[in-house]
N, C-alpha and C positions, 0 to 999 in steps of 0.2 A: 526864962525863955520857954521852957517846956510846959509851963502852966497856962500859957496863952492859948485859948481856943476861940476861933472866930464864931460869932453868933450867926445863926441861920437867918436867911432873909425871909420875911413874911410878906405875903401879898394880900391886898384887900380886894380879892375877886368876889364879886357877888353875882351868882348865876341869875340869868333872866329867863323867864318862860316865854316862848314864842308860840302863839296860837294863830295858825294860818287862817282858820275859818273866821276868827274874830277880825283879823286884819282885812280879809275880803269883804266882810260885812261892813266894816267901817268905810272901805273904799266905795262900796255900792251906795251907802248912805250919803257920802260926800258927793258922789256922782249925781244923785237925784237932787241934792241941794244945789249943785252948780247948774243942773239942767234947766232949772227955772230962770237962771240968770243969763246963761249963754248956751245956745243950742247949736254951736258951730263946730269947728274942727276939734276942739278939745274933747267934747263928748264922744265924737267918733273915734278919736285916738284911744280914749279910755275903754270904749267898747271892744275895739280890736285887741288891745292889750289884755283885757279880761278874758276874751275868748281864747287867746293863746295860752294864758295861764290855766284856764280850766281844762283844756285838752291835754296839756303837757305836764301840768303840775301834779296830777294825781296818777300814780303809776298803774293802777288797775281801773282807770276810768272807762276804757272801752275794750276790755279783754276779749269779749266775744267777737268783736269785729276783727281784731288782730288775728285771732285763732282761725276765723273763717278765711281771711286773706292768705294765711300761711298754708292752710289746707288746699286752697285753690291753686296756689303757686306750686305746691308739691305735685298735684295732679297734672298740671301743665308740663312740668319737668319730666314726669314719667311718660306722658304722651309724646313729647319730643324725642326722648331716648328711644322709644319703641319705633317711631317713624324712621329715625336715622338708622336703626339696626335693620329695618326692613329694606330700606333703600340700599344699604351696604350689601345685604344678602343678595338682592336682585342684581347688583352690579357684579358681584363676584361670580354668580351663577350664569351670567349672560355669556353667550358664545363669543361675542365681539371682544369682550375684555380678556377672555381666555386666549383668543387669537393674538391680541396685542402682547400678552405676556409671553406666550410660548411660540 
């Protein structure tokens, strides 16, 4: 009884290589092959699908645009804070507000 040792399980896992660029190339070639046969809705769907994939599939696709938008948003936020502080200062300093409080 003490001599029995269970055998380990082995798996037949074979890793596969995924090449996104090659797959996109094959899809584009298939699209042009189909384009000659039918130029209808399917081609339009494929174009839309490809445009979504190209803009969101690559993490650094348009890093300059995003940085510009973040910078613009930060400037807008600072301007709003400054304007709100100025309005608050004017309200606190005005005589009518002081009369209402005191």
